[in-house]
N, C-alpha and C positions, 0 to 999 in steps of 0.2 A: 091143266097143262099135261101134255103127253110125256110119259116116261120113255126115254129112248132106249135104255138098256138096264137090265138088272142081273147081277150075278148071284149065284147060290150062296156064296159066303162073302158078301161084299163088305168092304170098308166104307163104301159110299154108293149112293145112287146118283147117276149123272143125268141131268135133264137137258132138253133141247137148247135151252138158253146157255150159250157158251160161258164157261168160267164159273158156273154155279154148281155147287156140290152140297148135298145134305148128308152130314155124318151121322150114322146110326149107332146107338149103343149096342153092346155085344149081345144082349138078350134078343135083339131083333134079327140077328144073323141066324140063318137056318139052313138046314140041308135042302129043304124045298120052301120056296117063298110062297106062303099062303096068307097073304096080307088081307086083313079085313077091310071092308069098305070104309069103316070109320077112320082107321089109321091112314088109309090111302088118301082119303079126301082131306084129312087134317094136314098131312105132309104136303099135298098139292096146294092147299090154301096158304100155308106158311111160305112155300116156294114162290108163289105168285106175289105175295107181299114183299118178300126179299128182292125179287126181280124188279118190281116197280121202284123200290127205294134205290136200288143200285143204278137203274137207268136214270133216275132223277139226279143222283149224285154225280153221274158222269157228264151231265150237261154243263157246258162252259158257263162260268159266272158272267153275268152281264155287267160291264163296267158302268158306273154311274157318272154321268157328265154333270159336274157341278157348275159349269159355266153357262151363262145365258147371254148371248149377244142378240140385241133386238133384230127382228126380221127385216126391218126397213133400213137398217144401218149395218154394213158389213164391218167386221172387226176380227181381230185375232187376240188370243190370250194364252198364257202358259198354263200348264196343268195344275199349278198350285195357286192360280189366281183366285181372288174373291170374285163373286158374281158381280158384274157391272151392268147396270140398267140405265139406258139413256131414254128419257121420257120428255115429251114436249111440255113447256110451261108458257105462261103468258109473260108479256113484257113487264107488267106490274109485279109479278112474282120475282122476276130477275132484278128489277130496280130495288124492290123491298129488301131482298137478301143482300144486295150490295151496300146498303146503308150501314150494316152492322159489321161488315168484314174489314179488318185492318191488316193490310199487307205489311209483313215485317221486313220486306226488301226496301232498304234505303238507297236510292240512287245517288251516286257520287262519282261520276266518271272522271273527275279531275283529281281525285285523291291520289292515285298513282298513274303515271303516264309512261308511255314507251319512250325510251332514250337509247339511241344508237341500235335500234332493233331489238331492245330487250325491255320487257316489263318486269320490274322487280317489286315483289310484294313481301314486306316484312311480316313475319309471324313470330310466335313465341321462340325467342333465342335463335332465330334463323331468318334467312331471306330466300324466298322461292323465286326463281327467275324463269320467265317464259320467253323463248327466243323466236323471233319472227324469221320467216324465210320468204324471199321475194320470188321464189320459183326456180331455185337452183338445185340440182342441174336441170330439173324438169318442171314444167308447170304444175304437175301433180304434187310437187313438194311444197307448194305455196302455203304459208301460214301467217296469219295476222292476229295478234292479240290486242285486246283493249279491256281496261278495267270498267266495270259497270256499277258495282255497289256492294253492299254488305247486308247479309241476313243477320239481324241483331240477335234474335232468339236462338238460332242455330250456330251462331258465331262462324259463319262461312263467308268468304269473299266470293263474289260473282264475277267471272271473267268470260268475255265473249271471245270465241275462236272462229275465225273465218278461214276456211280452207278452199282448195281449188274448186270443188263442186259441192261443198257442204258447209253447214254452220252448226255449231253446238255451243253449249254453255258449260264452263268448268266451275265446280264448287270446291274451293280450297278451304279446308278446315283450319281455323286460326290456332287450334290447340295442338293438333298432331300432324299437320301438313298433308293429310290425306286428300287426294283429288278424285272427285267423282264427275262423270260426264253425263249431262242430260240434254234433251233435245232443244229446250227453249228456256226462257226466263222462268224462274221458279215461283210458284204460288204455294205458300205453306198453309196447311190446315190450321184452324184455331188451336188445336191441342198440340201442334208441332210434331205430329206423327206421320204426316203424309206430305208429299210434294206433287203438285200438278204442273205439267209442262206440255207445251205444244209447239209444233214446227210445221210450217207450210212446205210441203214436199212437191217439187215440180218435176220429179224424175219418175220414170216408169219402174216403180218398185213392186207393184202388186199385179198379179195376173188377172185378178177379178175386178180391178178398179183402175181405170185410167187416171193419169195425172191431170190437174193437181189434186193432192189430197191434204187434209189436215191430220197430221199424225199426233195422236194424243198419248201421253204417258202419265202413269201415276206410280210414284215411288213410296215405299214404306221406309221409315227411319227407325233404326234401332241403335240408340246411343249415338255417339259422335263419330264412330268409325265404321258404321255399316249402313248401307243403303241397298234396297232390293227393289227391282222393277216388278210390280205386281199386276200391272195392266198396261196394255198398249193396243191401239187400234187406229186404222185410217178411216176418215170420214169424207164425204163429198160435199163439204162446205168450208168456208174460210172463217176461222175464228177471229172475232173482232174484240171481244172482251170476255173476261171470266173472273169469277171470285168464288171463294168457298161459302157455302150456305150453312152447313153444319160441319161436324168433324169428319163426316164421311160422304159429303155430297158437294158437287161443284155446279154452279149455275153458269151457263154459257150463252153468249150472244154471238151469232154467226151470220154471215151473208151467203146467199146462194150464188153459185157460180154464174157469172155473166148477167146478173140481175141486181137490182137495188133492194130486193126483198130480204128482210131479216127474219131469222128463226131463233127461237129460244129453247134451250134444253137444260135439263138437270141430270148430271151424271152421278149415280149413286153407287157406292161400293157396299156390298153385302157379303159378309163372311158366312 
């Protein structure tokens, strides 16, 4: 490396690479610089090494994308999602997995009914009321509630909510009255730590995918008072049936749009 300038009594030698200085001890400061080749080449070698290290350290660190969405299926995921892989399976695999899965959702739509526009659900030392709206003052204000059933293991009531242009499911905790909103009827994993839900979306929600789409969600459960959305993605097929295969995988039967053909998938969460 070329030395750009040297002074007779220098505190430093400045090299062409900006920002780099080699500080010399006092014994090397002289009235006339008469540096031997050995010292010169040693300093040059050290400077080159330091320059290379510094340039490497100034490179921006590349972020690691921990998400993987299959190339044949478009999807979206938040930055703290587990990896989700959707892979095709056979119909036999789907049916075999379904024989062992027991859904803890007990349907009982007549347990609580709407009276005078109000659905009243008694919980521990209280009653939670959900009030319907027939579309007053605007159609967009329309709300209709109906009781669907009870998640035994999680001790949550399942309530259907129909609004002007959307549908959702409310989970009312029997113990603390906390309400969580998910996209569709819940399927709970065998270990009770995840909820799978799905919703057929007929609206133009995604720029890269025309409607209708099947919008899938997976929620993580942490105690009775905390649910976190860990995966969501739209797909271009219509879900017909689903069940958990293991504690971190769901088997899906779906139909292709405008055809009678069925496809079978396994959605696996991987942390």
